N, C-alpha and C positions, 0 to 999 in steps of 0.2 A: 831910294824908296823901297819899302818892303815888298816882297813877292807875295801877292794875295791869291795866286791861282790855286793854292792847295789849302787855303784856310776855309774851314766850314763856317766861320763866323763873319766872312767878308761878303759884302753885297755890292753890286755895281750901282753907281749913281750917275747923275749928269748935272753939270754946272754950266748953264748957258750953252748946251749942246756939246760940251767937252766931256767925254766919258772919264770917270774915275771910280775908285773903289773906296768904300767906307766900312768900318767894322760895326757889327751889331753890338749892342750893349753886352757886357760881360754876363755869361750864363745863357745867352740866347744864341741861336744859330740861324744863318740865312737859309730860307726855304725858297729855292729857285722854282718850286712848283706852286707857290702861293698865288691865290686869286689876285688879279690885277688891283683890286681895291682893298686887299688885306695887307696889314703890316707884315713885311717879309721876314722880320726877325722873330723867331718863335722858339718855344721850348724844345729841347733836344728830342723829347719823345715824339714830337710832331714832324721831325725833319729827317729825311734820308740824305745824308751828306755824300753818299757814293764814295768816290775816291778822295774827296776832300776830308782829310783827317785832322789837320792842325787847327787849333783854336787859339784865340788870343790868351795872354797870361791872365790869370785870375786877379780880380781886384777885391780881396776880402775886406770885410768890416768886422767889428767886434761880434756882431750877430751872425753874419753870413759868410760862407766860403766863396760865394759869387754874388754879384749885384742882383741877379734874378735867378729864380729857381725854387724848387721844393726839395727839402732835405730832411731826412729822418733824424729824429732826436732819440736819445736813449740807447739801450743795448738790446740784445736778443730777447730779453724778458720784458722789455718795456717798448712795445711796438706801435702804440697808437698815436703818439705825439710826433709832429713834424713841423718844420719851419717853412713858411712862405716868405721868400726874400723878394722885396720890391724896392728897387733903387738902393739896395744895401740895407734896408730896414727890415728886420725880422719880425714876423708875426707868428706866434705859436698857435697851432691848430691841433685838434684832436679828432681822430676818427670816431664814428659812432661806436657804442658799446659792442665789444666782441670782435671788432674789425681792426686790422693793422695797416699801417701805411706801407704801400708797396713802391719803393724807389724806382723800380723798373717801369711802372705804368703811371706814376703820379696819382694813384687812386687808393682808396681804402678797399681792402680785400680781406678774404678769410685768412687768418694768420698762417695756416698750413700752406698757403699758396705764395707766401712772402718768403723769399730766399733767406733774408737775414733776420728772421723771427723764429724763435723757439716757441711754437704754439702751446705746448704743454706748460712751459714755464710762465708764459704770458697769461694764460687762462687759469693757471693753478689747478689743472686737471690733466691726468694722463689716462688715455684709453686703456682699459684692461686688455690683456692679450686675447686675440680671437681664437675661438675653437675651430675645428675643421669644417663644421657645417653652419657656421654663423653667418648671418647676412652681412654684406659689406658696409651697410649703414646701420649703426646701433644708437640707441637713445638711453640717457641716464639722467635722472633728476638730481639736481644739486643737493647736497646734504644740508646746506645752510639757508636755502631759499627755495620754497616750493614753486615759485614762478619761474625759476631759472632751470634750464636743462642743457645738457651737452649732447651733441651729435658727434658720433665717431664715424668718420669717413675713412674706412680702412683703420689705420692706427693713429689718425690725426684728429684731435678734438676741435670742435667749433662750439660756440655758446649762443644760446638764444633765450629770449624772455617771452613768457606768456603775457597777454594783455591784462587790463584791469579785471578784477574779479575772477581770474582764471589761475589754475595751477597745472603743473605738468602731471599727467596721469600715466604712470608707467605701464598700466594694463593695456592701454590703447595707443601708447606712444604719441600722444597729442595733448594739447592744452584742453582743459575741461573745467567745468564749474568746481569751485572749492568743495562743495558738498559731495562731489563724486570722487574725491581724492582722499584716500586714507592717510592719516598722519599729518595733515595740513589744517591749520586753523586760520580762519579769515580774520 
């Protein structure tokens, strides 16, 4: 019988009062701190395995590297798409505009905060070099779309959109009525 003491994916069970161990589904880990009424097999982001480091072998499918989990698709310049694997069936999802999938947190995040995303390549915009006395946060209207603007946090770009009937006004660094923004036609 396999030694389950060091497996992060093993959970204790009982069969007619006889204790035994069972593996969580592939891609999930046993959370020994789970609420009594919660399913104890959870995503790795939600489980502290402590010294239990071994997991069961992966059971990949054509779509998924594991039966359960969230997995980034694309490369460093294509950061929004990811796969949700449920029982080995992959479902392609996409982060909202301007955000990137963060494999470390299973959330959509600013691309400059995602380790395996090149924010400049993904957004198609590189922040100009900062001068000595320039604010750490700078704004730039997109050349091709008056409603789109870039925020440079240090040297890292982020993108945002103004709402309906608004355009980005570089004079006030905010979205404003089209009539107040030079060079933009409604």
